[in-house]
N, C-alpha and C positions, 0 to 999 in steps of 0.2 A: 503462468504469467499473471502478475498481479493486475487486478482491475481497480482503477481508482474511481471513487465515487464522483469526483469532480469531472473525470473524463466521461463517465456514464451520463452525468447530467448535461454536459456539453453536447454529447452525441444526441441525447433526446431533444434538446432545444434546436440543434442543427436540423434534425429531421422535421421538427415542427416548422422551422423557418422555410425549409425546402417545400414542405406541404402547403404552407400558406402561399408561397410564391407560385407554385404549380397551380393551385386553386385560382389565384388571381389571373394567371396567364390564360387558363382554360376559359374562365368566366369572361375575360376581356375579349378573347377570340370569338366566343359564342355571341357576345353582344355586337361585335363588329360585323359578323356574318348576318346577324339578325337585322342590323341597321342597313347593311347593303341590300338585303332582300326587300326590306320595307321601302327603301328609296327607289328601287327598281319598280316596285308595284305602284308607288306614287308617280313615278315617271310615266308609266303606261297610262295612268288615268289623266294626269295633268296635261301631258303633251297633246293628247287628242282634244282636250277641252280648249287648249290655247289655239290650236289650229282652227278650230271652229270659230273661236272668238276673233281671230285675225281676219277671217273671211267675212264675218257678220257684223263686227263692231265698226261703227262709224264715228264714235266719240273716243278719241285717244285718252282723254282724262279719265273717262269711265273705265276704259280698258286697264289703265295703270292701277286704278283703285281696286279693280277686281283681282289683278295680279298680287297686290299687296295683301288682299284679304286671304289669299291662299299661300301667303308667306314666300312670294317670289319677288325678287328685286331686280329690275332691268339694269344692265350695265350699258351706259350711254357713251362713254368716252372711247373713241376708236382705238387709241393707243393701248388702253387697258384691255379692250376686247382682244386685240391682236396678241398681247402679252399672255393673256389667260389661255387662248387657243393654242399657243406654242408650248406652254408649260404643262398643260393638262393632258390626261390620257383618257381614252374612251372606255367607258364601262359597258355601254349598250347603245346600239343604233337602231332606229326604226324608220322604215321607208313606207310612206303612204302616198296615195294619188294627190294629196293636198300639199305635200312637202316632206322633207327629211328632218329627222330629229336625232340629236345625240345627247346622251347622258355623260357628262364629263366630270372628272375629279382632279383637283389641283390642291396638293397638300391635304388639308382636312375639309376643304370646301367642295360642294357639289354644284354643278351648273347644268342648265338645259340650253342647248343651242339649237335654234330652229331656222331652217331655210324653206321659204314658201313663196313660190311665184316671184323669184327675184329679190324678195325681202329676207333679211336675216335679223335674228333677235337672240341676244344672250341674256339669260336670266340666272341669277344666283339664288340657290335654295337656302333660305335663312331659317327654315323650320327646325334644323338640327342644331340644338344648343349643346354647348360643352359642359353645361351645368351638371348633367347626369354623370358624365365621365369624371368631372372634378370631384364629385361626391364619392364615386367609386375609389378614386385614388386616395382621397382623405380617409376613407374607411380602412383601406389596405395599410396606409401609413400608420394609422392609429393602432391597428392590430399588431403591426410589426414592432412599433415602439413599446406597446404593452408587453409583448413577448420578450423583448430585449430587457426591459426593466424588471420583469419577473425573473429572468435568468440572472441578472446582476444581483437582485435581492436575495435569491437563493444562495448564490456563491458567497455573498457577504454573511449570510446566516451560518453557512457551513465553514467559513474561514477559520473559526476557532479550532476546528478539528485538526488543522495542520499544526497549530501550537500544541494541542494536546498530544498528537502523535510524536512531535519532537521531544516533549518532556518525558513521555512514556518510554521512548528509546533510551533516554538517560537512566530512567528507573530500571529498565531491563538489564542495564550494565552495572547495577548495584548502587547507583547514585540516588539516595533518598532525598537529597536537597533539590526538589523540583517544585515548580510553581504552576499550578493548574487553575489559577484564579481567572475566571472569565466573567466579564461584566454583563449584566442583563438578567432577565428572568426566563430565558428560553430553556427548552429541554436540554440542550447541549450544556448550557451554563449549570443547570441542576446536576447533570451527570458529572461534570468536571468538579463541582463542589463536593459531591459525594465521594468521588475518587480521591480528592485532596484530603478529605477527612480520614478516609481509610489509610492513606499513605502516612499521614501525620500520626495516626494511631500505631501503625506498624513501626514508624520511626521511634516512637516512645518505647515500644516493646523491644526493639532491637538494641536501643541504647541501654535499657534496663538489663537485657541479657548480657551485653558486653561488660557492663559494670559488675554484674553478679559474677561472671566468669573470671574477670580480672581480680576481683576481691578474693574469690575462692583460691585461685592459683597463687596469689600473693600470700594469703593467710596460711596456705598449706606449705609453702616453700620454707618458711621459718622453722616450724616444728620438725619437718623432715630433715633439714640441715642439722638442727640441734640433735635430733635422734641419731643421725648418721655419725656425728662426732662422738656421742656417748657410747655408741656400739663399739668404737675402737678401744674402749677401756675394758671390754669384757674379755676375760681370760680364756673362756671355753671357745676354742677355735671353730668347732662345729656350729654352736649356737650363734657365734659371731658371724659366720659366713651366711647363715640363714637370714639373720636380721639385716645384714648388708644387702642381700638380694631383695628382701621386702622393701627396704627404703629406696633402693635403686629402681625397683619396679614402680613404686609410687612416684618417684621423681620422673621416670619415663612417661608415666601417664599424664602428669602435669604438663610435661613438654609437648605431648601430643595435643592436649587441650589448648595449649597456647598456639600450636601450629594451626589448629582448626580456626581459632579466633583470628589469627593473622590472615588466613586465606579468606575467611568470611568478611573481613574488614577491607578486602580489596588491595592488600599490600602486595606489590609486585615481587616475584621471586628474584633472588640474586643469582643470575645465571652465570655459570662458569664451565669451562671444559675440564672434564675429569674422566679417568678410566673407570670402567664398570667395576673392576676388581677393588678399587679404592672405596667405592661406595658400599660394596658388599662387606668389606672388612670393617668399615665404620659402623655398619648396621649390626654386625656380630658383636662388636665391642659395646655398642649402645644397648643391645638386648642381653648382654652378658651370657650368651649361649655357650653351651658345651660344644666345642668344635668337633668332637667325636659324633655329634648328632647331625652334622652337616657335611654333605658331599658336594663339592663344587667342581664342575667340569667346564673348561674353557675351550671352545672351538677357536674363537678369537677373543681378544680383550679390547673391545671397541672403546673409543673416546666419545662421550656423549656430553651434550650441553644441558646441565640441570642446576637446580639449587641444591648444593651439597647436603645441607642440613635436612631439607624437606624430603629429598629423594632417599636419603639414608633411613628416615623414619618409615617411608613406604616399604622399603625392602625389609626393614626390621619387622614390620607387622606381618609381611608375607612369610618370613622365616618363622616367626612366632606361631602363626596359624598352622603352618606346615607341621611343626613339631607337636603342637598342642593337640591337634586333631588326628594325627597319624596313629596307626596301629602299633608301630614300632618306635615311636618318638624320634623319628628321623625325617629329614627333608633333603631332597636332591635339587641342586641348582645347576642349570645348564645355561651357558652363555654363548650366544653367537653374534653375528654382525648386527642383526636387527632386533634382537629380543633377549629377555631373561625369562627362563621358565622355572617355576617352583613346583616340584613333584613330590607327592607323599602317598603312601599306601593308606587309603581310608575309604569310608563309605561315600557313595555319591551324594551330593547335596540334595536334600529333600525337597527344596523349593527351587523356583526359577532363580537363576543367578542374580537377576536385577533386584530381588528381595534383599540379598545380603549387601548390596551397595547402598542401602538406605541406612541412616544413623540409628543406633540402638537396636540392631537386629543381630541375632546370634544363633548358632546351631545348637549350642549347649548352654545350660544355665550357669555360665561363669563369665566374668568380665563385663564390660559395659557395651559390647557390640559396636565398637567404633572402628575396629580393625580395617575391614574391607572398604568401609565408607571413607575413612581417612586416606587409604591407599588410592582409591578411585579419584578422590578429590585432588590429591597431589598430582596424579598422572594427567588428569584433565588440564591442570595448570601448566603442564609441560607439553600438552597436545599429544600425549601418549595414550595407548589403549590397554585395557585389561581384559583378557579373554580367558574363559573357563572351559575346560573339557574334561571328560571322564573316559578312560580307556584302560583295559586290563587291570581293573580294580585299583586304579590310581587316579587321584585328582591332579589336574594340571592347571596352574595359574600362570599365564604368559603375559609379560609386559612387552608390547610392541612399540618400538621407537618411531616407526613411520608406516 
């Protein structure tokens, strides 16, 4: 399963957000518990003092002044008192010989309610300010916004990677006309610039190679054609036949080079339905093989969907290799529903089979080493497979259709 860097970054920041939220929740809970504890301790101390003051104080103004000094505000309106007593809930109650006291809470506010010798008094505790909690919320909001902005900034920085990935997918399919230009001076922009320079350089090399190959094939076609015409004027039939074979071999090699160029240029094959026997016959004619050197056995003669010209070249090369490298200069071709097998009596390949599928590799010092490379390239173009095996002193090259 592919792991996206954007998904990983999103996951990391999500964990960070959850961690920040959990930290704030735990901290807020601790602060509330700590506040509740401190208010109860304050209640124990203040309530006893107020009871004593109610018994001893003769000056109401002085008593109110003392209450304000300890941040307690009397509630004097009867309707407000009744409303608060109905809506509030008791946190703590204290019973003494001098009277009963309740610590009440209504929403965020705390109250002390006292009943002593028929008198009642409701006091609002104004010592607890919301400023501290407002500051906590501001700090949390600041950190959350900072984290969010960091996440967005990182995604914006990495956004060019999606464009680079999209262009490189085109490049992987053989399209060299891609644009990796990224504005800015970031590391991603520098990497994109370096890659663009490398691709531009590769494009120049590829264009030069195509031009060179086209020029070579074009320049060789003319003298080969002229030579082929002049050979027809030779009276010696044996010499004439040999020269014709040489010119036809050269012409076949040029056609193979042109086929390689066509495939490397991304030209789509012209697919048509054709019997395997027809492609084999065309390959034999193309290679001008001696039919006595070839045995063909058909279990069935299936119809396959291929590019007639390219597939004939692939078969021609396998026949050519089979005859060239066999001990008896013969090759056996077996055809069934799903494959074509080329068998010859020869030594086992000295290297791993994948070595021979590379261009310009060969078992013996003759030819250009394009045979199996060209075969494998053509088969890949048709989604076919080439399999090699060695058994009973025989090499076997099998084309699998599916």
